[in-house]
C-alpha positions as CSV (number, residue, x, y, z in Angstrom):
1,X,-42.1,149.1,42.6
2,X,-42.7,144.8,42.8
3,X,-44.7,144.3,46.0
4,X,-44.4,141.0,47.9
5,X,-48.6,139.9,48.6
6,X,-48.7,137.9,51.6
7,X,-49.0,134.7,49.8
8,X,-45.9,135.2,48.0
9,X,-46.4,136.2,45.0
10,X,-44.5,139.3,43.8
11,X,-46.0,141.3,41.6
12,X,-45.6,144.6,40.0
13,X,-47.2,148.1,41.5
14,X,-47.0,152.2,41.6
15,X,-47.2,153.9,44.2
16,X,-50.6,155.6,43.5
17,X,-52.1,152.3,43.3
18,X,-50.7,150.8,46.5
19,X,-52.4,154.2,48.7
20,X,-54.9,153.4,46.7
21,X,-54.8,149.2,47.9
22,X,-53.5,149.8,51.4
23,X,-54.5,153.3,52.7
24,X,-57.7,154.1,51.1
25,X,-56.5,157.1,49.5
26,X,-55.7,158.6,45.8
27,X,-53.4,160.5,45.3
28,X,-53.9,163.7,44.4
29,X,-50.4,164.0,42.5
30,X,-49.3,160.6,41.4
31,X,-46.9,161.8,38.7
32,X,-43.9,163.8,41.0
33,X,-41.4,162.3,42.2
34,X,-41.1,160.5,46.0
35,X,-39.2,161.2,48.9
36,X,-36.4,157.9,50.0
37,X,-36.7,157.8,54.1
38,X,-35.6,155.8,56.4
39,X,-33.0,153.4,55.4
40,X,-31.3,153.0,51.7
41,X,-31.6,149.1,51.6
42,X,-34.7,149.1,52.1
43,X,-36.3,150.9,49.4
44,X,-38.9,152.9,51.6
45,X,-40.4,155.7,49.6
46,X,-43.4,158.5,50.3
47,X,-45.3,160.6,48.2
48,X,-44.6,164.2,48.5
49,X,-48.0,165.2,49.9
50,X,-47.9,162.4,52.7
51,X,-44.9,163.8,53.7
52,X,-44.7,167.0,57.1
53,X,-40.9,168.5,57.0
54,X,-40.7,169.6,60.7
55,X,-39.6,173.4,61.9
56,X,-36.0,173.3,61.2
57,X,-35.4,170.4,60.0
58,X,-32.1,170.0,58.5
59,X,-31.0,167.8,55.3
60,X,-27.8,166.3,56.2
61,X,-26.8,165.0,52.9
62,X,-24.2,165.8,50.3
63,X,-25.9,167.5,47.4
64,X,-24.7,166.0,44.0
65,X,-22.7,168.2,41.3
66,X,-26.0,168.4,39.1
67,X,-28.3,169.7,42.1
68,X,-25.0,172.3,42.9
69,X,-25.2,173.0,40.0
70,X,-29.1,173.3,39.5
71,X,-29.1,175.1,43.1
72,X,-26.6,177.9,41.7
73,X,-28.1,178.4,38.6
74,X,-30.9,179.1,40.3
75,X,-30.5,181.0,42.7
76,X,-27.3,183.7,40.8
77,X,-28.4,187.0,40.1
78,X,-26.7,190.3,39.8
79,X,-27.0,192.2,42.0
80,X,-28.7,194.6,40.7
81,X,-31.8,191.7,40.1
82,X,-31.4,191.2,44.1
83,X,-31.3,194.4,44.8
84,X,-34.5,194.8,43.0
85,X,-36.3,191.9,44.4
86,X,-35.7,192.6,48.2
87,X,-37.3,196.2,47.6
88,X,-40.3,194.5,45.9
89,X,-40.6,192.5,49.4
90,X,-40.7,195.9,51.5
91,X,-43.8,196.4,49.3
92,X,-46.1,193.5,49.6
93,X,-48.9,194.4,51.4
94,X,-48.7,191.5,54.4
95,X,-44.6,193.0,55.1
96,X,-46.3,196.1,56.0
97,X,-48.5,194.8,58.3
98,X,-45.0,193.1,60.0
99,X,-43.2,196.2,59.8
100,X,-45.5,198.5,61.1
101,X,-47.7,196.4,63.9
């Protein structure tokens, strides 16, 4: 991204370079996409690894057609497959500890 320095000069900078220089933070996953936050006009992007999701936070943006298609393909399962997956979940040690107290 173009970064404007205090001198007024503009240089190309990666998000990883920016966080290393500005915050002395070496990103572990510099290849992952960033989250766009704040106002769209300001172009503020944050690496996933520096973000936290607040419990119960909702995303109210409408998915694009491509995102909707991808989500449906990833979550669509036949009834027998869904039943088998639910049965397997009931057999996990963690769930058994919760249900037996």
